[in-house]
C-alpha positions, 0 to 999 in steps of 0.5 A, a space after each residue: 277332138 283336136 290337138 294343137 301345139 303351144 304355137 297353135 299348130 295342129 297336131 295329128 289325132 288318131 282314134 285308136 279305140 272307142 274310148 282312146 285317142 293317140 296324139 302325135 305331140 311333135 315333142 312338145 311337153 304340153 299341148 292343148 286338146 279341145 273336144 265336144 261332149 254329148 250331154 243329152 242324157 241324165 244318169 250316173 254315167 252320162 251328162 245332161 245340159 239344159 238351159 237352167 243347169 248342167 250335170 257332168 259325170 267326170 268319167 264321161 267328160 274328162 280325159 287323162 293319160 292312159 296308164 299314168 295312175 292317179 295324178 292331179 287335174 284342174 278343171 275350169 268352168 266357164 258358166 253360161 249367162 244365167 248360171 250362178 254357181 258350181 256345185 262339186 265334190 272337187 277342191 276349189 282353186 282360188 284365183 282367176 275369173 272363172 270357177 276352178 277346181 282340182 281333183 287329186 
């Protein structure tokens, strides 16, 4: 995982537990996180990506703030060539070139 300030400046990331990271935001109100997700298993708690499709489990895929309770999240899918649709229980957000969805 990597974190960057809006200017692109790298921020310090520390893995504090097996499923938690601490990011030094440098006082920025928003930052950009990038990370890779293991997608080689298909079960109710894991992810799988194949040439023809991908199956993503939200809990194993998406990050959120610790101890902040429920809050909205927006997810944007950039589909590889050959993938034509997204099927999800999330509410679709209109606008933009890539399919976007919101979780409340």
